[in-house]
C-alpha positions, -999 to 999 in steps of 0.1 A, spaced: 165 387 -477 171 388 -439 201 405 -422 208 376 -402 213 339 -407 179 322 -402 174 307 -370 165 270 -372 157 259 -337 158 225 -332 141 206 -307 151 168 -304 164 150 -274 188 126 -296 223 143 -294 236 124 -325 206 139 -346 210 176 -327 247 175 -341 238 162 -375 214 188 -382 237 216 -364 266 205 -391 243 203 -418 221 235 -416 253 255 -403 270 247 -436 238 259 -457 242 294 -440 216 287 -413 219 295 -376 209 264 -356 197 264 -320 193 232 -303 168 224 -275 170 190 -257 131 191 -241 101 203 -254 100 228 -222 135 242 -236 120 249 -268 90 266 -258 110 286 -234 135 298 -260 106 308 -287 86 324 -259 116 351 -255 133 352 -289 125 348 -324 131 323 -345 126 315 -386 116 280 -386 112 250 -362 123 213 -363 106 192 -338 110 158 -330 75 138 -318 91 114 -286 107 142 -262 114 134 -229 90 157 -209 63 167 -234 47 149 -265 56 166 -300 16 176 -304 17 196 -271 51 216 -277 37 228 -316 3 235 -296 25 258 -277 49 269 -300 16 283 -318 9 304 -292 43 322 -296 52 321 -332 38 319 -366 70 302 -378 72 275 -399 71 241 -379 84 212 -394 80 177 -377 112 150 -378 98 119 -364 103 83 -367 62 79 -363 48 69 -398 11 65 -389 -16 89 -402 -30 95 -370 2 108 -357 8 130 -393 -31 142 -388 -22 150 -347 6 172 -356 -11 190 -382 -36 198 -359 -13 212 -335 0 236 -356 28 218 -377 35 231 -414 50 199 -425 60 163 -415 92 144 -425 96 106 -412 130 95 -403 155 86 -417 154 116 -441 181 134 -468 194 167 -457 182 178 -492 151 167 -489 148 186 -455 165 215 -471 140 214 -496 107 210 -471 126 239 -450 125 263 -483 90 257 -491 77 265 -458 96 294 -456 82 306 -488 45 299 -478 48 313 -444 26 342 -436 38 378 -441 48 391 -406 44 428 -415 11 429 -398 23 415 -364 17 434 -333 50 448 -323 43 465 -291 18 458 -263 1 488 -245 -18 488 -211 -22 517 -189 13 527 -183 31 498 -193 43 492 -228 64 461 -241 85 464 -273 77 429 -286 106 429 -313 131 438 -291 118 422 -259 122 456 -237 95 462 -212 89 502 -201 65 514 -173 59 549 -174 85 557 -198 112 540 -179 127 506 -188 125 478 -164 149 446 -168 131 413 -162 147 381 -158 139 355 -187 114 336 -163 96 371 -154 95 382 -190 76 350 -201 54 351 -174 44 381 -188 43 370 -223 19 343 -214 -6 370 -194 -2 396 -228 -9 364 -251 -44 362 -230 -50 398 -222 -83 403 -213 -86 365 -202 -81 348 -167 -52 324 -169 -54 296 -148 -27 290 -122 -19 255 -141 -21 272 -173 7 300 -163 30 274 -147 28 251 -182 35 281 -203 65 288 -181 78 263 -167 66 232 -188 38 205 -178 60 189 -150 55 220 -127 18 222 -136 12 215 -99 39 235 -82 20 267 -75 48 282 -47 64 289 -83 40 313 -93 32 330 -65 67 340 -62 74 352 -97 41 370 -97 49 390 -68 87 398 -86 65 407 -116 43 433 -101 70 449 -80 92 453 -110 65 472 -128 52 486 -102 14 474 -109 2 470 -71 8 510 -71 -11 515 -103 -42 531 -94 -57 514 -120 -44 481 -112 -35 458 -147 -27 429 -132 -59 414 -115 -60 385 -89 -89 358 -98 -87 344 -63 -82 305 -65 -84 304 -104 -55 327 -115 -47 360 -131 -59 383 -157 -40 409 -173 -63 439 -182 -64 453 -217 -70 492 -208 -84 513 -183 -105 492 -165 -143 492 -171 -170 495 -145 -174 460 -128 -190 439 -103 -176 431 -71 -156 398 -72 -131 390 -99 -149 405 -130 -155 376 -146 -193 373 -138 -220 393 -152 -247 409 -130 -280 390 -127 -305 395 -152 
């Protein structure tokens, strides 16, 4: 039993469908959250917790399979696809991207509720999930989305926090400019590097990472950025991604 109504994220660009789901789910004790685009849904999940996701495949900005794949980077909550697409290849693509179930439109609310109960019952236990991220003087409480540097709380905007979360999800690895832009702003902004430079600068300033002797956020020129997992090991000159010649 949870201490709040189960949060259901509805990602669907059709207003009538969102209204139908909102009214039906609210009457059953769920708390519906609505997103009309894939990027909006991904942005919500990257900064908040949901208990289940209802995902349409035909979104105006991203294909549903791409949305499911990106959602899986942020949450293990069950994803149920609600789609008018009936071909087997569409269902297989959705499952390969991380969906837990696939319900074709039109459907009855009774069947949807049954699928939701089953998906939640089969969801993996969350007791083992990481609740804190620590690297040097940086600590992030992942449950409450609170950031600390050297023991003091630092306020980040939602975009700055999502940017930090993408880096944390890939800690120790180089994240390309394009992948960061997609993860934070969506595929339509994947070429707008000026967004990234501005927000990386703001994030560094707020976290004082440039003042840390063991710089946690490493710039890989022409490629992207890397968040160190811990105090840096001895590395070669350069971006630290190439081993020394044998």
